[in-house]
N, C-alpha and C positions, 0 to 999 in steps of 0.2 A: 716552955714545951708545950703549956697549953695551949698560948696564941697561935704556936707553928701548927698545933690540931687544928683550932679553929678557921684560921685562914686556908687549911688545906683541906679542911673538913670533906668535902665532894670529891677531892681528889683521891684521897685515902679510902674513902669508902667505894666508890665506884671501883678504883682500881681494884681493891681487893675483891666485890662481887664480878668484875670483869674476870679475873683470874680464876676463883671458883667457879664459873658457868665454863670456863676453859676446861677445867680439870674435870667437871661432869660431862663434858661433852666428848673428852676424849675417852672416860670411862663408857660412856654410851656407844663410841666408835668399837674399844676394843670389846667389849662383852657381845657387840652385834657380829664383827667380825670373826673374832677368834674364837668364843665361845658358841656361838649362834643362836643364843637368846640374848635378846638386848633387854637390858633395865628399863623398863615401862616408864618410870616415873623421872626419869634423865629427861624428855624433852619438855615436858611442863616445867620442871626446876630452871632448865634453863632458860628457858622463855620469861620465868619470873624475873630470874637474876639480870637477864637482857633487859626488860624494861625497866627497872630501879638504876641499873647502871648508866642506861640511855640518859634519863630524867636527871639525874645526877649529874652526867655530864652538860647538858645543857645548864642546869645551875650553875655550874663549874664556869660555864662560856658567859652566861650573865653577870657573874661576879667580875670577872674581868674582863667585861665589853668587846671580849674576842669572837663574838658571832661574823660570820661572814657579812659584808654589806658593800653594797656598790655605792661609792662616796663619789661619781665621777663629776656629776653636777653640783654637787655640795660642795667639793674643794673649791669651785670657780666662783663661789657668793663669796662677800666680804666676811669677815673674820665673825663681826658679830650676827650676821646672819646665820653663818653656819651654828652659831652657839645656840640661836631659839630652834634653828630645825633639828639640832640633836636634843633640844630641851622636849620639843614636839613628838620626837620619835622614843623617847624615853617613856612619855607619859602615855603614849601611845600600847607601846609593850604593856606598861604598867598595867593600863585598863585591861589589856586583853587577858591577864593574867587573871586578874581580879574576876571575870567574866568565866574563865576557863576554871578558876575556884568554884564558882558558884553554881556552875554546871555541872561538876564532876561530882558533887555533893549526891546527889540522887541516884547518877550512875552506881556510886558505890553501893547506895543505899538496895537498888534494884538487884545487885549481886550475891547479896548476902545469902538468900537462901538456895544458892547455885553452887556445885563446889567442882572443883579440880580434878577429875575422875581419878587419877593415880596419886595423888598428893593428897586426896581425900582432906582436903582445906577446903573453905570458901573462897570462891571466885575473889570476892571482894577485897581479898589480902593482894590479888593481882591489882584488881583497879582503885585499891585506898593508894597508891605512887601515884596517880595524878593528882588529886588534893593535896597530899602530906609534900610533896615533891612542889606542886604550885605554890603553896607558902613558903616553902623555902626559896625558890626564883625571886617571888614578890619584897622576902626579906633582904635575900643579897642586892635586888635592884633598887629599895631605897636606900640600904646602906652606900653600894656605889653614888648611886645620886648626890646623897649627903656628903660623900666624902669630896666628890668632884667639887661642889658647891664650896664646902670649906675650903679646899685647894685654891679657887677663883677669889674667895673672900681676902684670902690670906694675899695672895698675887696682888690684888687691888689694894689691902693696905702698904705695900713697899712701895 
């Protein structure tokens, strides 16, 4: 059970956030159209939920290696060259994520004194999605690279 939750963490949490966002937006629409007085906090809450759900979706794609990629030219290379191009691409992605993490820390710090008006919480909670979920992306990418490396080593032994 815990293993299933671990392997599907991004999908479980992301789906929950997305459904919550949908409910918040439906409530917003109903109160605006039905009652004529919208709940003002729903827009900021749905934005916050969308940001976290979106970044969790990116982490899920990194975990499964299911991002869209154009591999027309790569498929024409020999198998060994394809492997090296793949490794290079993964290291490039890892480098970009590490840089993104480093850059995101001061961004969050700069938002600490600024509030989301209707939710009355610091904007840093919204911006914190970037470093927190970038770390998750880095972890899932390294985990996937190691899993594929072990699989390749096991295939070589056979």
